[in-house]
N, C-alpha and C positions, 0 to 999 in steps of 0.2 A: 505494498500500499504505499502511495507516495506521502512525501511529509504534509502536503496541502491537505489531502483526504484525510489522514490522522488527526491535523488540526480541526478541522471541519468537524469530526466524530467528538473530540474533545469539548468543544465549545457547545455541540449539541447537547452532551451529557450534562455538563457543567450547568446549563441553563434550562434543562428540562423539568416541567411543572409537574413534578411526581406528585405532589400533595392534591393539586386540583384535579388531575386525571384519576387518582385513587378515589376522591369522592365521588366524581362522575361515577365510576364503575360500580361502586358500593351502591349508590342510589338507584340504578338501573337494576342490579340484582334483586334489590328489596321490591322495587316496583314488580319486575317480573313474577316473584313470588306471591306478593300480594295479589296480584291480577289471577293468577293459578288458584289461590285458596278462595278468594271471594265467593260464596255462596249465593251467588244472585241469579234467577231463573232467567232475567233478560240478559245476564252475560252468557248464560248458558245458550240460549237461543242463539245470540250470534254468532257464539263458536259454533254450534252444529251447522249453521246455514251458511257459514264462511264469511258473515258480513259484519261490517263495523258501521255504526250509524255515520252518515256522511257527514254530518256536522262535526264529528270528532276529528275526521280527516280533513275536514275544510279548516278546522282550528288550527292543525299543525300546519298548513299550507298557509293560511293568513299569518301565524305566527312568524313562520321563515320569511315571508314578505316583510312585515315589520321589523324584525332583527336585521334581515339581510340589507335593507334600504337605509337603516340606521347606520349599519356598519359603511357602508358605499358612501353616504354623505359625511360621515366621519372621516372618511380617507379621500374625501373628493379631491381629485386633482385632474389637469388637463397637462399631457405630457408635450414636451416641445416636438417630439417627433410626429406628434399628431398634427400639428402646424403646418408640416411639410405637406400633409394630405390636405390641408384646409387652403393652403396656397394654391394648389394645383386644382381643387375644386373651384375655388373664386375665380381663378384665370378661365376654368371652363365654362364656367356660367356666365362670364362675360364676353366669351365668344373669342378668347384668346388662343384656346386649345388647352390639351393636356400637358401645359409646360409649367417650369418653375421658373424659368426667366423667358420672357416674350422672345418668340423667334428662335429658342434653342429647345430643339427637342430631344429631351433626355428622360427617361423613365425613373424617376427617382422616387417613386413609390411602389409598394408590393400589395398592394390592396385595391385593384381596378375597381371592382363593383363598389366597394365603400366610397372610394373618391367619386365616382360618377353619381351615386346617390345622393353623397351629401351636395355636389356641385347642382343638381337638378334641384334639389329641395331648396337650395339657395336661392336658384333662378325664378323658383314658382313662389316663393314666401318671402316675406320682409326680414327674415330672421339671418343673422352672419352665421358661417359655417361653424366656429367654434360652438355657438349654442345648439346649431343642430347635430353636430358630433357628440356634444354630450347627451344630448335628448336621447338619441339614436342608441347610446352604452345603456342608459337607464332603461330603456324599452325591452333590449335586448336581454339584460339581465333580469327583467321580470319574465320575459316570454321562456327564458331558460329555467326559470324554478318551475313555471307552470307545465312545461313540455317535460321536464323530468318526473316531475309527480305523474303526469298521466302515463309516460312511458314506463315507470315504476309500477304502476298499477296493472298494467297489461302483462309485465313479467311476473308479478305476484300471482295475478289471476291464471296464469298458464304454467306456473310451476309449484304452486303451493296451495293449501287449501285454507289460509288464514287471511283475516282482514289486512288490506294495505296499509301499511304505516309508512308515510313517506318521508322515510330517514334520509335517504338521498337527498331530497329536497332542503331539508334542514340543513344538512351539512354543507350543501352548495351554497346556502346563504351565510352560513358561518366562515366560509371557507376564505382564509386570509388573501390568496392570489385572487380569485375571482371576484371578491368585493373590490380589490384594489384597482382591477381594471374595469369596475363598474361605471366610472365617468371618464376613463383616461382619454376619450375621444379617439383612441385605436379602434381596429377592427376586430379585435380578439373574441368579445362577446358574441358579435352577429356571426364569426366564422363558427364560433362553438356552437351557437343556435341552429345552424344549417347544417352542422355534422350530426348532431341530436336528432334534427328531424330525419336525416337520411336513415339513421339507424331506427326510427320509430316506423318508417315504412317498410324497412327491411324484415322487422320484427312482423308487422301485421301481414305482408306478403300475400296480397289477395289478387293474384293475377297480374296480367299487363299495367294496368293502371298502378298498382303500388310499385311496380319495379321501374315504372318511368319515372314517378314522384321522387322516389329514391336516388335514381341517377340524376334527376334534376337538381336536388337538394345538395347532393355531394360534389356535384360539377359547379353550382354556383359558391359553394364553400372553396374550390379551387379558383374561382374567380376573385374570391374575397382574398384569398391568400395562396401564391401558387403552391406552397408547399401542403397545402390541404389536396392537393391531388392523389395525395397518397392514400386518403379515406377513400376517394372514389375507386383507386385500384384495388384496394382492399373488398370493399362493399362487391366490385365487379367480380372478383375471385370468390367471395362469399356466396354469390346469387348462382353463379356458374358450378361452384361444387354443389350446391342445393339442388340444381337441376338437371345435371349430367346424369344421373341414374334413371330419371324419367325418358330423358332424350333416349339413352341407350336402348331401353325396354320399347320405347315406341319404335325405335327405328328396326329393332330385331323383330317386334311383331306384324311390322309391315303394313299396319293398317291405316288407312285414311290418308297416306301418304304425307306430304306436306302439311296439311291440316293438324294431323295428328300430331307431327312434331311441334307445330305451334303450339296446341293446346299442353303439351308435354313439358313446356317451358321454353321453348324457342322464342315464342313471343315476348315473354318477360325478359330474355336476354338481349333480345332485338331491342325492345323499348330502351333497356337501361344503356344499352352501348350508343343509342340514337343521340342522346342526350351529349355525348361527347361531340357532338356537331356544334354545339353553341360554342365549345372552347376552342376548336378546329377554326371557327370564324374568327373568335377573339385573336389567335395566333396570327392569321392573315393580315388582319387589320393592324396589329403591334408591327409585324414585320414591314408593311408599309410605312406605317407612321414614325417609326421609332429605327427603324433598320436593323433590329434586333429582336430575337424571341427571347432573350433573358432579360429580366430588369436589370437596372444599373446596379442595385444594391449587390446583386449577385457577384460582380465584379469588386464592388468596394469593401464586401466581406471575405473576398477570397473564399468563396462556398466550394468552389473547385478541390479546395485542399481538405484533407483529413485533419482533424484536429481534436482527437481521442481525449487526449490529456485534460484540456479544458472543458470537454463535453462531460468528461467524468465527474469533474468539480461542480459543473453547472446542475448536474443531476442531482449530486449529492447535496448541495445546499438546498433545492426544492425539496426533493423527498423527505429529507431530514428536516427541515425548517418548517415545512407545511405539514408534518406528522403523516405526510399520505404514505409513507412506507407500510405503516400499521394496514391503511385502507386497502393497499396493493395486496398484502398476504390474505386478507379476507377475501378478496377478490379472486384471486388465482385459487384460493380453496372452491370456491364457488366454480370457475372455470372447470375443475378436475372432476366434478361431480356430473353424473349423467343427467340427460333431459330427455324425457319424452316427446315434448312439443317442438315442432320444426320451428317455429318462429323463436323461440328460446335459443334453441341451437346456432339458428342464423345470427342473433346477437351475440352468443358466445364467440363465434368465430369471428365476426366483426370486431368485436372487442379484444378478443385475444391477437388477431392479426395488426390492428390498428396499433395495439401497446407496443409490440415488438418493431414493427417497421418504422414507426415514428419515434420511438425511443432510440433506435439506432439512428435514424436521420439527424436528431437532435445531437447526439454524443459526435456524431461524424464530422458537423459542422462546426463543433465546439459552442454549442448553444447561443446565447443572446447575451447583450450586456444588461437587460432589464430583468430582475427576479421573476423566475416561473412562467414569463410570458409564452413560451412556446408550449407549455401544459396546458394551457387555459381550455384547450377543445378534448383532450383527454380527460380532463377531471370528472365530466358529469358521467362519462361511461363507466371508469372504474369504481364510482361510487353507487351506480345502479348494481355493479356487481357484487358489491359489497352489502347493499341492501337486501339483494335477492337472497343473499347466504342466510341473512337474519331471518327472512319471512321462512326458509325451508327449515331453519332450526325450530323454529316455532310452531312448524307444521304437525297436526295433530295426527297420531298414530290411528292406525285402523283397529287397533285393541287398546283396553286400556281404563275405559270408563267402568267405573262401580259404583255401588250403592253404599252410601254412608249411613250412618245410625240413625239420622234424623230424615231418612227417605230421600234426600236431595241428592241428584246427581254429583259426583267430585271428580276428581284426578287422583289416578293412581300414582304411587310412588316414583314410577319410572317416567311418568309424564310431568311431576312435579322437577324432577332432576333435569328433565330436558328443559324445561322452560326456565330453570335457573341458569342452565349453561348458555341459554339463547339471550338471558338477561345478560350475562357477564359477556356474551358478544357484543351485544348492542351498547352494553356500557363502554367498552374498549373503543368501538367505532365513534362514538359522541365523545370519548376523550381525546380521539387525535384532533378534535377542532381546537386543542390549546396549541397552538402553534409556538415555535421556537425562532427568535428573531437572530438569524444568524448574519444578516446585512445590517450594520447599524444604519441608523438615520444620516442621510447628509454624507455617507461616504461611500466609497468605492474600495471593495474588498474582493480579491480575487477575480477581477475583473468585472465583477458585477455590482448593481447598484438597485436599491429600492427607489424607484421613481417616483413613488406618491410621496416621498419626504422632500424632493425638491420641487415639484410643480403642484403643492397644496393651492386648491381656490379659495381666495380670501372672501371674495363676494360673488354672488349668484347674478344679482343685478344692481349695477352693470357686472357683467363677466369678467373678474380680474384675478389672476393668480399672483402676480407680483414678484415673479421671479427674475433674476438678471436679465434674461433672453427678452423676455416681454417687456421690462422696463426701457430697455435700449432700443426696442423695435418701435415702441410709440414713440419715444423722444426722437428718434430719426424721422419717423413719419410727421411730426409736429414741426420739428426745426429745420428739415432738409426738403422733403417731399413736396409738403404743403406750401412751401416757400419757392418751388422751382428748381431745387439743388438736386439735380441728377447725380447721386454719388453713388460708387462702385463700391459695394462692401465686400469684406471676405472674412467668413467665420465658420468654425465648426457649429453643429447644432444650429443650423440656420432657419428653422421653421418660425418661430416666434418673431425673429428679426425681419425676415422677408415678408411675411403676413402683414405685421404692424406697419411697416416702413414703407412697404410697396416698391422699395427701391431695388436695383438688381442687386443680386448677392451670388456670389462664388463659394460654394461649399469646400473647404479647404480640407474635408475629410473623405470628400468625393462621394456621399450619398446621392447628392443631386447632380453631380459634374461627371461626365465621362471620361474625360481626360484624366482627371484624379483616380477616379476608380481604377483605370487600368495601369497604375504606377506599381512598379515591382514591389513585392513585401519583403522588407528586410529583416523584420522581426516580427514575433506574435506578440500582442499585449492585448488590451481590451478589446472584445469582438465589437467590430464595425468602428472602430476608432484608430486603428493600425497605419492606415495610410495617409500621408500628408501631401497637400499642393507644392511643388518645388517653386522657390523662388521666382526663376524666370518666367513660369507660367502665369503666376499671379500679377507680374508687371506686364505680360502680353495682355492678358485680360482687362488691364487698365485699372486694377483694384486700387482705391483710393485711401480707404480707411480698413485697418485690418485688427482683427481682434486677437489680443495676445493670449496664448495658452502654451503649454509646455513643448509642444511640438514646433511652434514657430516663435520660441525664443531667440533663435539665431537667425531671424531675418534681417535684422539690424544688429552690427556688432554692439557690445555692452556700451561702448563710450559715447555712442550716437543716441542713447535711450532717451535722455533729457531731451535732444532737439526734436524726437520722432514724436512723444508723448501727447496723447489727447486727453482733455480732461471734461468729462459730461457734468461732473457733481454727482449728486446722489442718483441721477437718471441712468448711469452706468449700471448700477447695482452691484458694485463690486468689480466688475470685470474691467480689464485694462485693454485699451486700444491703441493703436500707433496708427502713423501716417504712413503708408507703404511707398508711396512716391510723391513728391511735391509737386502738385499742378498749380503753378502761379494764380493763374485767371481763376481757377475754382476756389483755392484758398482765400483768394480777396474777396470773392462774393459771400462766402462762408463768414469770413471776419464781419462783414457787412449785414448780411441777412441773419446770421444765426449767431448772435456774440454769446449766447450761451455756451457754445463749444469753444474751448480755451486751448490754444496751441502756440507754441512759440512762432512767432514770425520769422518764417526763414529768410525772407528777403533783408530785413533788417540785421539779423544774425549774421547772414553772409557778409553785409557791408562791414561789419566788426571784425569779421574774420578777415576780410582783405586788409583791413587798416592795420591789424595786428600780425600781419605774416612776417615782417623782420624779426619778430619776437619768436616764431616757431622755428623747431628744427626743420631743415629741408627734407630729411628721411621721412620724417611724420607728414609733412605736408603730401610729398609723394604717396603715401600711403592714404592721406585723405581724400586724395582726389579721384581715386578709384570708386570710393563711396559716394562722393559728390557727383559724380556723373552719373550713377545709376540712381541715385535719388532726386537729382535735382535737372542737371545740366541735359540728360539726355530727354527730357520730358517739356523742356522750356527753353525758348530762343533767348539766351542770353550770352553770347560769344565775347562781349567786353569782359565778363566776370571770369568766366574760364580763362581767357587769353593772360588777362592780369597774373593767374596764379602760375600759368605756364611759363611767362616770361619771366616771373620771378624766380622759378625753379630753374629756368635756363642760365639767369645771371648767377644762381650760386652752384652751377656745374652738373645740375640734376636733370 
């Protein structure tokens, strides 16, 4: 085991809330035993008929909604990455196309359907893209809760004879990761909803119609996130495996010809496969529009490489931190149990295949820099598997009922023990909701961050998060764009800056820039933040103001930092910006029209530099000229100043 994995396990064990977990388990066992011993005829009737009054099940679902939305709103955040989507969506709604910078066709998003949906709603309603994204996330979260309750009930009715208790819905509402993405503005919740819908139609399996619906939902999930095409592939294999025996039998029987094959399952397979046509049309459009079948982030994140070392770290932080390792164990036990119902078997195959394939994919690419993001679509599926195991443990035995002395039916000791074990299992499952925070707030650990702690929403009306990128973007919008100052910005994390400023932005990390994304990868680091725009490229793109971060600290030599520094005051949000190259005309206009932006007047500084040349070492001046050319003289018509420096150097023999 690597030192990092050992550290993760040690931190998890140190912070494990054993006390709270033990109380939940104990309470669950006591409730299960009390429920089994309660001498109630109405209870007996509900047991015999396999029904639980609807209001009780509804109470759990309503309680899940209340608790879930409370957690979502307590953690409410709009991630900066979501603003990349919002910027694309607004440009799309305003007729500029699906572009980040007008006229520059780069697929810097990985959520086509989400982007187009937000753009369409922005065009049709008076609401801004961030508000629409926030609302859609909240709706997707609630729909997921209802859908998991519905799917869990179907699985329960088909695999056990006890009333359905929507444990998976409750656990989904309590889950730290799903609630963290409940307002993120990202497509994660909607993609998860589509995957769950696909699973629902696979379970129902009512002929050609449900096969087509399953394929449609899963292909839409692939349009929501390209890597969700894996779920579509798994669903197709499940359907194929389910129908092949019938097709073989129909073929050997030779009756009814093609019609017999269609009825035996060929029609369902054809309907499922036909939905891929939607994705094929999308690929053709993308190739013609962007000139590439793969999104730009594929290159920016070097997804063609394997990085299992980081992938294991990403998986360990998620499964231990969210406590889902316990849920997965329950799910695996349920998967190993035989099932008589064909729909339940299809769900098991879909769950098992998706779990293996998708976990392998996540580990292969090294995961993500956002904690738990890649697992959001898997979480409801294995929660349903764990819930199904609890229902099977509570299942009534065919024998075991006996008469007690008072004449009322009761439970035999084997049944009572079985209910106690089931209560223990349910308690352990509920105890898994006690998450362990392995990623501290406002920190990056092992290349992973809890983005909700960086981008918390401070106000819903007006919608304000108040983090540094948003403050800077709004400041640029007020002081530059609204005053007609077309400044080119260079920054990593460009979402909020580009959206609120409406200025041209060059992404120095390459998520929305094709040239940077295709730069060679020199060393592995934080996923998605490993590539850096070269100095020459930023100058070629005409970047005026550049955001300082670790990778750009060497853009200007240290001795010139005071000369190039730009001060926005509190509006900067603590970030540091510098002048990439000094455009004399532009900086004069900024000084006149935007006095809030404070910087060193380079023309005055250059005059002072020329006046003090006799006091400077010639060797140092010769070195300075290289930087002065790149920063000033190559971009401004000032031959007199350059000639003065060069003539002085010539006089000094340099």
